[in-house]
C-alpha positions as CSV (number, residue, x, y, z in Angstrom):
1,M,86.5,47.1,-74.2
2,S,87.6,50.7,-73.2
3,V,85.5,53.8,-73.6
4,A,87.9,55.2,-76.2
5,D,87.9,52.0,-78.3
6,P,87.5,53.2,-81.9
7,T,86.0,49.9,-82.9
8,N,82.9,50.5,-80.9
9,P,80.8,53.2,-82.8
10,A,78.5,53.9,-79.8
11,R,81.4,54.6,-77.5
12,K,83.2,56.6,-80.1
13,T,80.0,58.8,-80.4
14,I,79.9,59.3,-76.6
15,A,83.6,60.3,-76.6
16,D,83.1,62.8,-79.4
17,A,80.2,64.3,-77.5
18,G,82.2,65.0,-74.4
19,P,84.0,68.2,-73.4
20,T,86.9,67.3,-75.7
21,G,84.8,65.9,-78.6
22,T,83.0,67.3,-81.6
23,A,80.6,69.5,-79.6
24,H,83.5,71.3,-77.9
25,R,85.3,71.7,-81.2
26,R,82.2,73.2,-82.8
27,S,81.8,75.6,-79.9
28,R,85.4,76.8,-80.2
29,A,84.9,77.1,-84.0
30,A,81.8,79.3,-83.5
31,I,83.6,81.6,-81.1
32,W,86.5,81.9,-83.6
33,K,84.2,82.6,-86.5
34,S,82.3,85.2,-84.5
35,A,85.6,87.0,-83.6
36,L,86.7,87.0,-87.3
37,L,83.3,88.4,-88.3
38,D,83.7,91.2,-85.7
39,R,87.1,92.1,-87.1
40,A,85.8,92.0,-90.7
41,S,83.0,94.4,-89.7
42,L,85.6,97.0,-88.7
43,I,87.1,97.2,-92.2
44,I,84.4,99.3,-93.8
45,P,84.1,102.0,-91.0
46,C,87.9,102.2,-90.8
47,V,88.1,102.9,-94.6
48,M,85.3,105.5,-94.3
49,L,87.0,107.3,-91.4
50,V,90.4,107.4,-93.2
51,A,88.7,108.7,-96.4
52,L,86.8,111.4,-94.5
53,L,90.0,112.5,-92.6
54,L,91.9,112.8,-95.8
55,V,89.2,115.0,-97.4
56,Y,89.0,117.0,-94.2
57,A,92.8,117.4,-94.2
58,S,92.8,118.7,-97.8
59,L,90.4,121.5,-96.7
60,R,91.9,122.5,-93.4
61,D,95.4,122.6,-91.9
62,G,96.4,120.9,-88.6
63,V,93.9,118.0,-88.8
64,F,96.5,115.4,-87.8
65,T,97.6,117.1,-84.6
66,I,97.0,116.7,-80.8
67,D,95.0,119.9,-80.7
68,E,92.6,118.6,-83.3
69,L,92.3,115.2,-81.5
70,N,91.4,117.1,-78.3
71,L,88.7,119.1,-80.2
72,D,87.2,116.3,-82.1
73,T,87.1,114.0,-79.1
74,A,85.4,116.7,-77.0
75,A,82.8,117.1,-79.8
76,A,82.2,113.4,-80.0
77,M,82.3,112.4,-76.3
78,T,78.6,113.0,-75.4
79,L,77.7,110.8,-78.4
80,L,80.3,108.3,-77.5
81,L,78.9,107.9,-74.0
82,A,75.3,107.6,-75.2
83,A,76.4,105.2,-78.0
84,T,78.2,103.0,-75.5
85,G,75.0,102.2,-73.7
86,Q,73.2,101.8,-77.0
87,T,75.9,99.4,-78.2
88,I,75.3,97.1,-75.2
89,V,71.6,97.1,-75.9
90,L,72.0,96.4,-79.6
91,L,74.3,93.5,-78.8
92,R,71.5,92.1,-76.8
93,G,69.2,92.5,-79.8
94,G,67.2,95.5,-78.4
95,I,67.1,99.2,-78.8
96,D,66.9,102.1,-76.3
97,L,65.1,105.3,-77.2
98,S,64.9,106.4,-73.6
99,I,68.5,107.7,-73.6
100,G,67.1,110.9,-75.2
101,G,64.8,111.5,-72.2
102,M,67.6,110.6,-69.7
103,I,70.1,113.0,-71.3
104,S,67.5,115.8,-71.2
105,L,66.6,115.0,-67.6
106,G,70.2,114.7,-66.6
107,T,71.2,118.1,-68.0
108,V,68.3,119.9,-66.3
109,L,68.9,118.3,-63.0
110,T,72.6,119.1,-63.2
111,A,71.9,122.7,-64.1
112,T,69.3,123.3,-61.4
113,R,70.4,121.1,-58.5
114,F,74.2,121.2,-58.4
115,G,74.5,124.6,-56.7
116,T,77.8,125.9,-55.5
117,D,78.7,123.4,-52.8
118,P,81.1,120.7,-54.2
119,G,79.6,118.0,-51.9
120,Q,76.1,118.8,-53.1
121,A,77.2,118.6,-56.7
122,A,78.9,115.3,-56.2
123,A,75.8,113.8,-54.4
124,W,73.6,114.9,-57.3
125,A,76.0,113.6,-59.9
126,F,75.8,110.1,-58.3
127,G,72.1,110.5,-57.9
128,I,71.6,111.3,-61.6
129,V,73.7,108.2,-62.6
130,A,71.5,106.2,-60.1
131,I,68.4,107.5,-61.7
132,G,69.7,106.5,-65.1
133,G,70.4,103.0,-63.9
134,L,67.0,102.6,-62.2
135,V,65.1,103.8,-65.3
136,G,67.0,101.5,-67.5
137,A,66.4,98.6,-65.1
138,L,62.7,99.4,-65.2
139,N,62.8,99.2,-69.0
140,G,64.4,95.8,-68.7
141,V,61.7,94.5,-66.3
142,L,58.8,95.8,-68.4
143,I,60.3,94.3,-71.6
144,T,60.9,90.9,-70.1
145,V,58.0,90.4,-67.6
146,L,55.3,92.0,-69.7
147,R,56.9,90.8,-73.0
148,L,56.6,94.2,-74.5
149,Q,58.6,95.5,-77.5
150,P,61.8,97.4,-76.5
151,F,60.9,100.1,-79.1
152,L,57.5,100.8,-77.5
153,V,58.7,100.6,-73.9
154,T,61.7,102.9,-74.3
155,L,59.6,105.3,-76.5
156,A,57.2,105.6,-73.6
157,T,60.0,106.1,-71.1
158,W,61.6,108.7,-73.4
159,S,58.3,110.6,-73.4
160,I,58.0,110.4,-69.6
161,L,61.5,111.6,-68.9
162,S,61.3,114.4,-71.4
163,G,58.1,115.6,-69.8
164,A,59.7,115.6,-66.4
165,A,62.7,117.6,-67.8
166,M,60.2,120.2,-69.2
167,I,58.5,120.5,-65.8
168,I,61.8,121.0,-64.0
169,L,63.3,123.5,-66.5
170,P,60.9,124.6,-69.3
171,T,63.6,126.5,-71.3
172,D,67.4,126.2,-71.7
173,G,69.3,127.7,-68.8
174,G,70.4,127.0,-65.2
175,A,73.8,127.5,-63.6
176,L,76.7,125.2,-63.0
177,P,79.8,125.5,-60.7
178,S,82.8,126.9,-62.5
179,G,84.9,123.9,-61.5
180,W,82.4,121.6,-63.2
181,T,82.6,123.4,-66.5
182,M,86.4,123.7,-66.3
183,F,86.6,119.9,-66.3
184,G,85.4,119.8,-69.9
185,V,88.2,122.0,-71.1
186,S,91.0,120.8,-68.8
187,I,94.3,119.5,-70.2
188,W,96.5,116.8,-68.6
189,L,99.8,115.9,-70.1
190,G,98.8,117.6,-73.3
191,L,95.6,115.6,-73.7
192,S,92.1,116.9,-72.9
193,S,89.8,115.3,-70.3
194,S,87.7,113.9,-73.2
195,V,90.7,112.0,-74.6
196,W,91.3,110.5,-71.1
197,L,87.6,109.6,-70.9
198,L,88.0,107.9,-74.3
199,A,90.9,105.8,-73.0
200,L,88.8,104.9,-69.9
201,L,86.0,103.8,-72.2
202,L,88.3,101.5,-74.1
203,V,89.7,100.0,-70.9
204,F,86.1,99.5,-69.7
205,W,85.2,97.7,-72.9
206,F,88.1,95.4,-73.1
207,W,87.3,94.4,-69.5
208,F,83.5,94.2,-69.8
209,K,83.4,92.1,-73.0
210,R,85.3,89.3,-71.1
211,T,83.1,89.3,-68.0
212,R,80.3,86.8,-67.5
213,L,77.8,89.6,-68.1
214,G,79.4,90.8,-71.3
215,I,79.6,87.2,-72.7
216,A,76.0,86.5,-71.7
217,I,74.7,89.7,-73.4
218,R,76.4,88.7,-76.7
219,A,75.3,85.1,-76.4
220,T,71.7,86.2,-75.7
221,G,71.7,88.5,-78.7
222,S,73.1,85.8,-80.9
223,N,70.6,83.1,-79.8
224,E,68.3,83.8,-76.9
225,R,67.0,80.2,-76.7
226,S,70.4,78.7,-76.6
227,A,71.5,81.2,-74.0
228,F,68.5,80.4,-71.9
229,L,69.1,76.6,-72.1
230,S,72.7,77.4,-71.0
231,G,71.4,78.9,-67.8
232,V,71.3,82.6,-68.7
233,S,68.3,84.5,-67.2
234,P,66.5,86.7,-69.7
235,I,65.2,89.1,-67.1
236,G,68.6,89.4,-65.4
237,I,70.3,90.1,-68.7
238,N,67.6,92.7,-69.7
239,I,67.8,94.5,-66.4
240,A,71.6,94.7,-66.6
241,T,71.6,95.6,-70.3
242,Y,69.1,98.5,-70.1
243,G,70.4,99.5,-66.7
244,L,73.9,100.0,-68.2
245,S,72.4,102.0,-71.1
246,G,70.6,104.3,-68.6
247,I,73.9,104.8,-66.7
248,F,75.8,105.7,-69.8
249,A,73.0,108.1,-70.8
250,A,73.3,109.8,-67.5
251,L,77.0,110.0,-67.8
252,A,76.5,111.5,-71.3
253,A,74.2,114.2,-69.7
254,L,76.8,115.0,-67.1
255,Y,79.6,115.4,-69.7
256,L,77.3,117.5,-71.9
257,T,76.8,120.0,-69.2
258,T,80.6,120.5,-68.9
259,Q,80.5,121.6,-72.6
260,T,77.4,123.7,-72.6
261,G,77.3,125.1,-69.0
262,A,73.5,124.8,-69.0
263,G,70.6,122.4,-69.0
264,S,68.2,121.7,-71.9
265,P,64.9,119.9,-71.7
266,T,65.0,118.9,-75.3
267,I,68.6,118.3,-76.2
268,G,68.5,114.6,-75.6
269,K,66.5,113.9,-78.8
270,D,69.6,114.9,-80.8
271,Y,71.4,111.8,-79.6
272,I,68.9,109.0,-80.0
273,L,69.3,108.3,-83.7
274,P,73.0,109.3,-83.9
275,S,73.7,106.8,-81.1
276,V,72.1,104.0,-83.2
277,A,73.8,105.3,-86.4
278,A,77.2,105.4,-84.8
279,A,76.8,101.8,-83.7
280,V,75.5,100.5,-87.0
281,I,78.1,102.4,-89.0
282,G,80.7,100.8,-86.7
283,G,79.5,97.3,-87.6
284,I,77.0,96.5,-84.8
285,S,74.3,94.1,-86.0
286,L,70.7,95.3,-85.4
287,F,69.8,91.7,-84.8
288,G,72.2,91.4,-81.9
289,G,75.3,89.4,-81.1
290,R,77.9,91.0,-83.4
291,G,80.1,94.0,-83.1
292,G,81.8,96.0,-80.4
293,L,82.5,99.4,-78.9
294,V,85.6,100.0,-81.0
295,G,83.5,100.0,-84.1
296,T,80.9,102.3,-82.4
297,M,83.7,104.8,-81.5
298,I,84.8,104.8,-85.2
299,G,81.2,105.4,-86.2
300,A,80.9,108.3,-83.7
301,F,84.0,109.9,-85.1
302,I,82.7,109.5,-88.6
303,L,79.6,111.4,-87.7
304,T,81.7,114.1,-86.0
305,I,84.0,114.5,-89.0
306,I,80.9,114.8,-91.3
307,G,79.8,117.7,-89.1
308,N,83.3,119.3,-89.4
309,L,83.2,119.0,-93.2
310,V,79.8,120.6,-93.4
311,F,81.2,123.5,-91.3
312,V,84.4,123.9,-93.3
313,L,82.6,123.8,-96.6
314,E,80.2,126.5,-95.3
315,V,77.1,124.7,-96.5
316,S,73.8,124.6,-94.7
317,S,73.7,122.5,-91.6
318,Y,70.7,120.8,-93.0
319,W,73.0,118.8,-95.2
320,Q,74.6,117.0,-92.2
321,P,71.7,114.6,-91.6
322,I,71.5,113.9,-95.3
323,V,75.2,113.1,-95.6
324,S,75.0,111.1,-92.4
325,G,72.1,109.1,-93.8
326,I,73.9,108.3,-97.0
327,I,77.0,107.2,-95.0
328,L,74.8,105.0,-92.8
329,L,73.1,103.4,-95.9
330,I,76.5,102.8,-97.5
331,A,77.9,101.3,-94.2
332,V,74.9,99.0,-93.8
333,L,75.1,97.7,-97.4
334,A,78.9,97.3,-97.4
335,S,78.8,95.6,-94.0
336,S,76.1,93.2,-95.2
337,I,78.2,92.3,-98.3
338,A,81.4,92.0,-96.3
339,E,79.7,89.7,-93.7
340,K,78.2,87.4,-96.3
341,S,81.6,87.2,-98.0
342,A,83.3,86.4,-94.7
343,R,80.7,83.8,-93.8
344,R,81.2,82.1,-97.2
345,S,85.0,82.0,-96.7
346,L,84.7,80.6,-93.2
347,S,82.1,78.0,-94.0
């Protein structure tokens, strides 16, 4: 009797369990369902962004212009870079508070070490990115090997890096080459450097999420045990995940100095919670495994537009975190309802 003989129940079970059987069909269905949930999670932030833009446009002329796009993207880019690393960590199911310390340390190193020699500036730029990657990798090692909570490990690293920044530059200041600061305001083909950086981030993400590492990070965040049984190394994933977060925090620091022209030992703390908020507003699950950078970008622009509205309405800047918190709460509740509804419709 042949293996595929349907009259033999045992052999039929073996056939179904093979690569083309029920297990394979369930795997493809799970991937399809995950993709649909990711798309569903973008609906709420997109609606929020459109609503805020319409309100903003009713209060100010020229909102839907290239010039406004250049300005808003420049204002959001530091947060976007920091939130990119945070997104990768959140997809893994962790959190990274150390980006605040890395941004502070990166800005003070940039402002005190670049000098006027282009070669020296380039060397230090690569060095700062390397420091970010090494610090992040160390976070990953401590979290995995010592089985410590990501919150506590990255909180401690944040404190250490912030202290180092204070030692190097106790107060805001320093000096940067004029060519470096000119990059932040340069225009190519009518678009600012920040818009081109945004395009590069999108290209990076569409490539990264299809790599073995990108798939492994999402799989580990969804179900760490299943990912481990599939051959994914937890320590390798954590080192890569937090290493990338450190690299993007360093890049955020470098970009920030092109806007401010100085270093600050305390400025990094202003990007820790907003980086998490941008990701969560954009549909990233705090439990890992769901969401993507496109949603985080939308979330970052939502926070930026809220800041613009506070300025245009000429109200106290203290209202910005209040409004941002309300938007975050609405986004979390709406995303939870939308996800439950989507799961019911797909089940």
